[in-house]
C-alpha positions in Angstrom: 14.8 13.4 24.3 12.2 14.7 26.7 13.5 18.2 26.4 12.9 18.4 22.7 9.4 19.3 21.6 7.3 17.1 19.4 7.9 19.1 16.3 11.7 18.8 16.6 11.4 15.0 17.3 9.2 14.6 14.2 11.8 16.3 12.1 14.6 14.1 13.6 12.5 11.0 13.0 12.0 12.0 9.3 15.5 13.0 8.6 17.9 11.2 11.0 20.6 8.9 9.7 21.7 7.9 13.1 20.7 4.3 14.1 21.0 5.2 17.8 18.8 8.3 17.5 16.2 6.4 15.4 16.1 3.7 18.0 15.3 6.2 20.7 12.7 7.9 18.5 11.1 4.5 17.7 10.1 4.3 21.4 8.7 7.8 21.5 5.3 8.2 23.1 4.1 10.3 20.2 2.6 8.2 17.4 3.5 10.6 14.7 7.2 10.5 15.7 7.2 6.7 15.5 5.3 6.9 12.2 8.1 9.0 10.7 10.7 6.5 12.1 8.8 3.7 10.3 8.9 5.6 7.0 12.5 6.7 7.3 14.7 4.9 4.7 17.6 5.1 7.2 15.9 3.1 9.9 17.8 -0.1 10.5 16.0 -3.4 9.5 16.1 -4.6 13.1 14.2 -1.5 14.2 11.7 -1.9 11.3 11.0 -5.5 12.6 10.4 -4.1 16.0 7.9 -1.5 14.6 5.9 -4.4 13.1 4.4 -4.8 16.6 3.6 -1.1 17.1 0.1 -0.6 18.5 -0.5 2.2 16.0 -2.0 1.4 12.6 -0.4 4.6 11.3 3.0 3.4 12.3 2.5 0.0 10.7 1.0 1.7 7.6 4.1 3.8 7.1 6.2 0.7 7.7 4.5 -0.9 4.7 5.7 2.0 2.5 9.3 1.9 3.6 11.6 0.8 0.7 13.6 -1.3 3.2 10.7 -3.2 4.6 11.4 -6.8 3.6 9.1 -9.2 1.8 8.7 -11.2 4.9 7.7 -8.1 6.9 5.2 -7.2 4.2 3.8 -10.7 4.4 3.3 -10.3 8.2 1.7 -6.9 7.6 -0.6 -8.5 5.0 -2.4 -10.2 7.9 -3.0 -6.9 9.7 -6.6 -6.0 10.7 -6.2 -2.4 9.6 -7.4 -1.4 6.2 -4.8 1.4 6.0 -2.0 -1.1 6.5 -3.4 -3.5 4.0 -3.8 -0.7 1.4 -0.1 0.2 1.7 0.9 -3.5 1.5 -1.2 -3.9 -1.7 0.6 -0.9 -3.2 4.1 -2.5 -2.7 6.0 -3.6 -5.7 7.8 -6.2 -3.6 4.7 -8.1 -2.4 4.3 -11.7 -3.6 1.6 -12.8 -6.0 0.1 -15.0 -3.4 -0.4 -12.0 -1.1 -1.9 -10.0 -3.9 -4.3 -12.9 -4.6 -5.3 -13.0 -0.9 -5.7 -9.2 -0.7 -7.9 -9.2 -3.8 -10.6 -10.9 -1.8 -10.4 -8.5 1.1 -13.7 -7.0 2.3 -12.2 -3.5 2.3 -13.0 -1.9 -1.1 -9.9 0.3 -1.0 -7.6 -2.7 -0.4 -9.1 -4.3 -3.6 -8.6 -1.0 -5.5 -4.9 -1.0 -4.6 -4.5 -4.6 -5.7 -6.3 -3.7 -8.9 -3.8 -0.8 -9.5 -0.7 -2.8 -8.6 1.2 -3.4 -11.9 2.4 -6.8 -10.5 -1.1 -8.1 -10.1 -1.5 -11.1 -12.4 -4.0 -11.0 -15.2 -6.1 -13.8 -13.6 -6.6 -11.5 -10.5 -7.3 -8.5 -12.7 -10.0 -10.5 -14.5 -11.6 -11.4 -11.2 -11.4 -7.8 -10.0 -13.0 -6.6 -13.2 -16.1 -8.4 -12.1 -16.1 -6.7 -8.7 -19.4 -5.1 -7.8 -17.6 -1.9 -6.7 -17.0 0.6 -9.5 -13.8 1.9 -7.8 -12.3 -1.6 -8.0 -13.2 -1.9 -11.7 -11.7 1.5 -12.3 -8.5 0.3 -10.6 -8.4 -2.5 -13.1 -8.9 -0.1 -16.0 -6.1 2.2 -14.8 -3.6 -0.6 -14.4 -1.1 -0.3 -17.3 -0.8 -4.1 -17.4 -4.5 -4.8 -17.9 -4.8 -6.5 -21.2 -6.5 -4.6 -24.0 -9.1 -7.3 -24.4 -10.1 -6.9 -20.7 -10.3 -3.1 -21.2 -12.5 -3.6 -24.3 -14.9 -5.6 -22.1 -15.5 -2.5 -20.1 -16.8 -0.7 -23.2 -19.9 -2.8 -22.9 -20.4 -2.0 -19.2 -23.9 -0.9 -18.0 -22.3 2.2 -16.4 -21.8 5.1 -18.8 -18.9 6.5 -16.7 -17.1 3.2 -16.6 -17.5 2.8 -20.4 -16.1 6.4 -20.9 -13.2 5.7 -18.5 -12.3 2.5 -20.3 -12.5 4.3 -23.7 -10.2 7.1 -22.4 -7.6 4.5 -21.2 -7.8 2.6 -24.4 -7.3 5.8 -26.4 -4.3 6.7 -24.2 -2.6 3.4 -25.0 -2.6 4.1 -28.7 
């Protein structure tokens, strides 16, 4: 593979359906090439498991978005130190309720926003996130289609004018 330039290797990593080719590309020195292997829906499960240990947070972040990444792999990724990785884990529709509950307490605001936006987040967690000091987290709760109307109505009394307006718009959109 050394003779191919980085651009051609990136294209192969994005589009390849060959397990052998993807395995070679997963060991590429270029982080972007490995990132595309991690995001490729044709990458074999055994190779996705290997990429769990990649040194690059971008590779692990793409891995969290791959439709074939298993629940057990997502659970391992949920313990990652990278906020980027945790954000993508929190967006997953496959992640367990217990992981969503844990991520809802993460110090990274954007991780909490992604939990608030996840339609699988339980109402009890949405209620907790509605009290978050960060407006972006509150807005994530407001924009979640599974947020109960009663919780949205609570935002109509918020101190912040923009938050009240945002909640009003979402309530109106539901009718």
